[in-house]
C-alpha positions in Angstrom: 131.7 -177.8 12.9 134.6 -175.4 13.7 138.0 -176.5 12.6 141.2 -175.2 14.1 143.4 -175.8 11.1 141.9 -175.2 7.6 144.4 -177.8 6.2 142.5 -180.6 7.9 139.0 -179.7 6.8 136.9 -182.9 6.9 139.2 -184.8 9.3 137.0 -187.4 11.0 137.1 -191.0 12.3 138.0 -193.2 9.3 140.1 -190.6 7.5 143.2 -192.2 5.9 146.5 -190.8 6.9 150.1 -191.1 5.8 153.2 -190.5 7.9 156.3 -189.4 5.9 159.2 -189.7 8.3 162.0 -188.9 5.9 165.5 -190.3 6.0 164.5 -193.2 3.7 162.2 -194.6 6.3 159.1 -196.2 4.7 155.8 -194.4 4.7 153.4 -195.3 7.4 149.7 -195.7 6.7 147.0 -195.2 9.2 143.5 -194.3 10.0 142.0 -191.8 12.4 140.3 -193.6 15.2 139.3 -190.6 17.4 139.0 -186.8 17.0 139.4 -184.9 20.3 137.7 -181.6 20.7 138.0 -178.8 23.2 135.2 -177.4 25.2 134.2 -175.1 22.2 133.9 -178.1 19.8 137.2 -177.2 18.0 139.2 -180.2 16.7 142.5 -180.1 18.6 143.8 -183.7 18.6 143.5 -186.9 16.6 144.4 -190.5 17.4 145.8 -192.5 14.5 146.1 -196.3 14.4 149.2 -196.9 12.2 149.9 -200.0 10.1 153.5 -200.3 11.4 153.6 -198.3 14.6 151.7 -198.1 17.8 148.5 -195.9 18.0 149.5 -192.3 18.7 147.7 -189.0 19.3 148.8 -185.8 17.5 147.7 -182.1 17.6 145.7 -181.1 14.6 148.3 -178.3 14.0 150.8 -181.0 13.1 148.9 -182.4 10.2 149.3 -181.3 6.6 152.0 -178.9 7.7 154.4 -179.8 4.9 155.9 -179.9 2.4 158.4 -182.6 3.6 158.5 -184.8 6.6 155.2 -184.9 8.5 151.7 -186.4 8.9 149.2 -185.9 6.1 145.7 -186.8 5.2 145.9 -189.3 2.2 144.1 -186.8 0.1 146.5 -183.9 0.8 149.6 -186.2 0.4 148.8 -187.4 -3.0 146.8 -184.5 -4.5 148.4 -181.3 -3.3 152.1 -181.9 -3.5 153.6 -182.3 -7.0 157.1 -183.0 -5.7 155.7 -186.0 -3.7 153.6 -187.2 -6.7 156.6 -187.3 -8.8 158.7 -188.9 -6.1 156.2 -191.7 -5.6 155.5 -192.2 -9.2 152.0 -190.8 -9.5 152.7 -188.2 -12.1 
Protein backbone atom coordinates (compact mmCIF):
# COMPACT_ATOMS: atom_id res chain seq x y z
CA UNK A 1 0.00 0.00 0.00
CA UNK A 2 1.27 3.47 -0.87
CA UNK A 3 0.99 6.02 1.90
CA UNK A 4 1.03 9.76 1.26
CA UNK A 5 2.42 10.77 4.65
CA UNK A 6 5.12 8.58 6.21
CA UNK A 7 4.00 9.78 9.68
CA UNK A 8 0.74 7.85 9.34
CA UNK A 9 2.16 4.50 8.28
CA UNK A 10 -0.28 1.77 9.23
CA UNK A 11 -3.30 4.05 9.47
CA UNK A 12 -6.39 1.90 8.93
CA UNK A 13 -9.96 1.45 10.09
CA UNK A 14 -9.88 0.88 13.85
CA UNK A 15 -6.73 2.97 14.50
CA UNK A 16 -7.09 4.90 17.78
CA UNK A 17 -6.71 8.67 17.45
CA UNK A 18 -6.24 11.61 19.83
CA UNK A 19 -7.24 15.21 19.14
CA UNK A 20 -5.15 17.75 21.06
CA UNK A 21 -7.00 21.03 20.60
CA UNK A 22 -4.88 23.15 22.96
CA UNK A 23 -6.16 26.09 25.05
CA UNK A 24 -6.88 23.77 28.01
CA UNK A 25 -9.61 21.99 26.00
CA UNK A 26 -9.77 18.32 27.02
CA UNK A 27 -8.29 15.75 24.65
CA UNK A 28 -10.68 14.00 22.29
CA UNK A 29 -10.38 10.27 21.69
CA UNK A 30 -11.55 8.67 18.49
CA UNK A 31 -11.32 5.77 16.10
CA UNK A 32 -10.74 5.77 12.35
CA UNK A 33 -13.95 4.56 10.67
CA UNK A 34 -12.96 5.06 7.02
CA UNK A 35 -9.80 5.54 4.96
CA UNK A 36 -10.40 7.33 1.67
CA UNK A 37 -7.93 6.68 -1.14
CA UNK A 38 -7.40 8.47 -4.43
CA UNK A 39 -7.44 6.70 -7.79
CA UNK A 40 -3.78 5.63 -7.30
CA UNK A 41 -4.54 3.92 -3.99
CA UNK A 42 -2.86 6.63 -1.91
CA UNK A 43 -4.44 7.37 1.48
CA UNK A 44 -5.65 10.96 1.30
CA UNK A 45 -8.41 11.31 3.92
CA UNK A 46 -9.60 9.56 7.06
CA UNK A 47 -12.91 9.75 8.87
CA UNK A 48 -12.68 9.75 12.66
CA UNK A 49 -15.54 9.02 15.06
CA UNK A 50 -14.75 11.13 18.16
CA UNK A 51 -15.96 10.38 21.70
CA UNK A 52 -17.04 13.98 22.36
CA UNK A 53 -17.43 15.50 18.89
CA UNK A 54 -19.24 14.69 15.68
CA UNK A 55 -17.61 12.34 13.20
CA UNK A 56 -15.28 14.30 10.91
CA UNK A 57 -13.05 13.74 7.89
CA UNK A 58 -9.45 15.02 7.75
CA UNK A 59 -6.71 15.03 5.16
CA UNK A 60 -3.94 12.58 6.07
CA UNK A 61 -1.45 15.44 5.80
CA UNK A 62 -3.07 16.94 8.94
CA UNK A 63 -2.29 13.88 11.09
CA UNK A 64 0.83 13.56 13.28
CA UNK A 65 1.95 16.98 12.13
CA UNK A 66 2.95 18.16 15.66
CA UNK A 67 4.39 18.87 18.03
CA UNK A 68 1.57 20.75 19.69
CA UNK A 69 -2.06 21.16 18.77
CA UNK A 70 -3.26 18.60 16.23
CA UNK A 71 -4.62 15.17 15.45
CA UNK A 72 -2.41 12.20 16.27
CA UNK A 73 -2.46 8.45 16.17
CA UNK A 74 -2.52 7.17 19.75
CA UNK A 75 0.84 5.50 19.19
CA UNK A 76 2.48 8.68 17.93
CA UNK A 77 0.92 10.86 20.64
CA UNK A 78 2.19 8.77 23.55
CA UNK A 79 5.40 7.26 22.15
CA UNK A 80 7.10 9.93 20.09
CA UNK A 81 6.74 13.18 21.99
CA UNK A 82 8.64 13.39 25.28
CA UNK A 83 7.08 16.77 26.09
CA UNK A 84 3.56 15.35 25.85
CA UNK A 85 4.54 12.24 27.80
CA UNK A 86 5.76 14.45 30.62
CA UNK A 87 2.72 16.73 30.42
CA UNK A 88 0.30 13.82 30.70
CA UNK A 89 2.25 12.00 33.42
CA UNK A 90 3.48 9.08 31.33
CA UNK A 91 7.18 9.67 32.11
